[in-house]
VODREN-303282 format. One record per residue (C-alpha): x, y, z; residue number from 0. Coordinates in steps of 0.5 Angstrom, whole numbers. Layout:
N
SITE    east   north      up   num
SITE       X       Y       Z   NUM
...
***
This chain:
215
SITE    east   north      up   num
SITE      29      18      11     0
SITE      28      10      12     1
SITE      22       7       9     2
SITE      19       0      10     3
SITE      15      -3       5     4
SITE      10      -9       6     5
SITE       8     -12       0     6
SITE      14     -11      -4     7
SITE      15     -17      -8     8
SITE      10     -16     -13     9
SITE       5     -11     -17    10
SITE       5      -4     -14    11
SITE      10      -5      -8    12
SITE      15      -8     -12    13
SITE      14      -2     -17    14
SITE      15       3     -11    15
SITE      21       0      -9    16
SITE      24       0     -16    17
SITE      22       7     -17    18
SITE      25       9     -10    19
SITE      31       6     -12    20
SITE      32      10     -18    21
SITE      30      16     -15    22
SITE      35      15      -9    23
SITE      36      18      -2    24
SITE      31      13       1    25
SITE      33       8       6    26
SITE      29       2       4    27
SITE      27      -4       8    28
SITE      22      -9       6    29
SITE      19     -15       9    30
SITE      19     -22       5    31
SITE      16     -29       7    32
SITE      21     -32       2    33
SITE      27     -27       0    34
SITE      30     -32      -5    35
SITE      24     -31      -9    36
SITE      24     -24     -10    37
SITE      25     -21     -17    38
SITE      29     -15     -16    39
SITE      36     -15     -20    40
SITE      42     -16     -16    41
SITE      44      -9     -16    42
SITE      37      -7     -13    43
SITE      38     -12      -8    44
SITE      44      -9      -6    45
SITE      41      -3      -4    46
SITE      35      -6       0    47
SITE      35      -8       7    48
SITE      31     -15       7    49
SITE      27     -17      13    50
SITE      25     -25      13    51
SITE      18     -26      16    52
SITE      11     -25      15    53
SITE       6     -19      15    54
SITE       1     -23      19    55
SITE       6     -25      25    56
SITE       7     -19      29    57
SITE      14     -20      31    58
SITE      16     -20      24    59
SITE      12     -14      23    60
SITE      16     -10      29    61
SITE      23     -12      26    62
SITE      21      -9      19    63
SITE      18      -3      22    64
SITE      24      -1      27    65
SITE      27       6      26    66
SITE      22       7      20    67
SITE      20      14      18    68
SITE      14      12      14    69
SITE      11       5      13    70
SITE       8       4       6    71
SITE       3      -2       5    72
SITE       1      -5      -1    73
SITE      -2     -11       1    74
SITE      -8     -14      -1    75
SITE     -11     -21      -4    76
SITE     -11     -22     -11    77
SITE     -18     -23     -13    78
SITE     -20     -27     -19    79
SITE     -27     -31     -22    80
SITE     -25     -37     -18    81
SITE     -23     -34     -11    82
SITE     -18     -29      -7    83
SITE     -11     -31      -5    84
SITE      -9     -28       1    85
SITE     -16     -26       3    86
SITE     -15     -21       9    87
SITE      -8     -20       9    88
SITE      -9     -13       9    89
SITE     -13     -12      15    90
SITE      -9     -17      19    91
SITE      -2     -14      17    92
SITE      -5      -7      19    93
SITE      -8      -9      25    94
SITE      -1     -12      27    95
SITE       3      -6      25    96
SITE      -1      -1      29    97
SITE       0      -6      35    98
SITE       7      -6      34    99
SITE       7       2      33   100
SITE       3       3      40   101
SITE       8      -2      43   102
SITE      15       0      41   103
SITE      14       7      37   104
SITE       8      10      41   105
SITE      12      17      42   106
SITE      15      17      35   107
SITE      10      13      30   108
SITE      12      13      23   109
SITE       7      15      18   110
SITE       3      10      15   111
SITE       1      10       8   112
SITE      -4       5       6   113
SITE      -6       3      -2   114
SITE     -13       2      -1   115
SITE     -18       2      -7   116
SITE     -24       6      -9   117
SITE     -31       4      -7   118
SITE     -28       2       0   119
SITE     -34       4       4   120
SITE     -38       7      -1   121
SITE     -39       6      -9   122
SITE     -40      14     -10   123
SITE     -33      14     -12   124
SITE     -34       9     -17   125
SITE     -37      10     -24   126
SITE     -44       7     -25   127
SITE     -42       2     -31   128
SITE     -36      -1     -26   129
SITE     -40      -2     -20   130
SITE     -43      -9     -22   131
SITE     -36     -11     -23   132
SITE     -34      -8     -16   133
SITE     -39     -11     -12   134
SITE     -38     -18     -16   135
SITE     -30     -19     -15   136
SITE     -28     -14     -10   137
SITE     -33     -14      -4   138
SITE     -29     -19       0   139
SITE     -23     -15      -1   140
SITE     -26      -9       0   141
SITE     -29     -11       7   142
SITE     -22     -12       9   143
SITE     -20      -6       7   144
SITE     -25      -2      10   145
SITE     -23      -5      17   146
SITE     -16      -3      16   147
SITE     -18       4      14   148
SITE     -22       5      20   149
SITE     -17       2      25   150
SITE     -12       7      22   151
SITE     -16      13      22   152
SITE     -18      11      30   153
SITE     -10      10      31   154
SITE      -8      17      32   155
SITE      -2      15      27   156
SITE      -1      20      22   157
SITE      -3      17      15   158
SITE      -5      17       8   159
SITE     -10      12       5   160
SITE      -9      12      -2   161
SITE     -15      10      -6   162
SITE     -13       8     -14   163
SITE     -18       7     -19   164
SITE     -18       0     -22   165
SITE     -11      -2     -22   166
SITE      -8      -5     -29   167
SITE      -1      -7     -31   168
SITE       0      -1     -35   169
SITE       6       4     -36   170
SITE       9       9     -32   171
SITE       6      16     -35   172
SITE       6      21     -29   173
SITE       0      24     -32   174
SITE      -6      22     -27   175
SITE     -11      26     -23   176
SITE     -11      26     -15   177
SITE     -17      29     -11   178
SITE     -21      27      -5   179
SITE     -28      24      -8   180
SITE     -26      24     -15   181
SITE     -28      18     -20   182
SITE     -25      15     -25   183
SITE     -24       8     -29   184
SITE     -17       6     -28   185
SITE     -10       7     -26   186
SITE      -3       3     -27   187
SITE       0       0     -21   188
SITE       6       4     -24   189
SITE       3      11     -23   190
SITE       0       9     -16   191
SITE       7       8     -14   192
SITE       9      14     -17   193
SITE       4      18     -13   194
SITE       6      15      -7   195
SITE      13      16      -8   196
SITE      13      23     -11   197
SITE       7      26      -7   198
SITE       6      22      -1   199
SITE      13      20       1   200
SITE      18      25      -2   201
SITE      12      31      -2   202
SITE      10      30       5   203
SITE       3      31       2   204
SITE      -4      28       3   205
SITE      -3      27      11   206
SITE      -9      25      14   207
SITE     -13      25       7   208
SITE     -16      19       3   209
SITE     -14      22      -4   210
SITE     -17      18     -10   211
SITE     -12      17     -16   212
SITE     -15      16     -23   213
SITE     -14      18     -30   214
***
């Protein structure tokens, strides 16, 4: 199975690639703006097809998803108290992926798995005590994620919208909850990657759904 990963240079996307390589059996392609800055080991890179390009350039996206059975996107801005780096990248890239699929893969579209977030569109799946934090730091990225989610749902492309609780840099535990409409405080990026790999990609579960994952 061929899997293209967008956002593989850091965080959840990088963890997904590392776990997929350790598991074996998947052909992994990643899109990287600056391949020379990737922090995978030499042994890992030998097993990855690296496409140099930008997730906000349609031609680059089209090259990266060519022949893919699944596309995993963990793109997103990096919020902080001083601003958001790469704000809106998930929206732009998602729309370009969908355009590329429509133009080149309409008869056999890959499944699109997007790592989104709890609190997108509604705060009902966010614990009450955390809602002010989401409103303060995540309002802008969530607006972009909501546009991306809506476009995916309307596209006709098979999809899964993964909605993790507040993500941390914690360890891989393999122990978490996953359910539509669930609520929780945190989840490590490593466990998000594990869920995407084991349940969505290898398990072929949650097609057409938006599961929340949390501890």
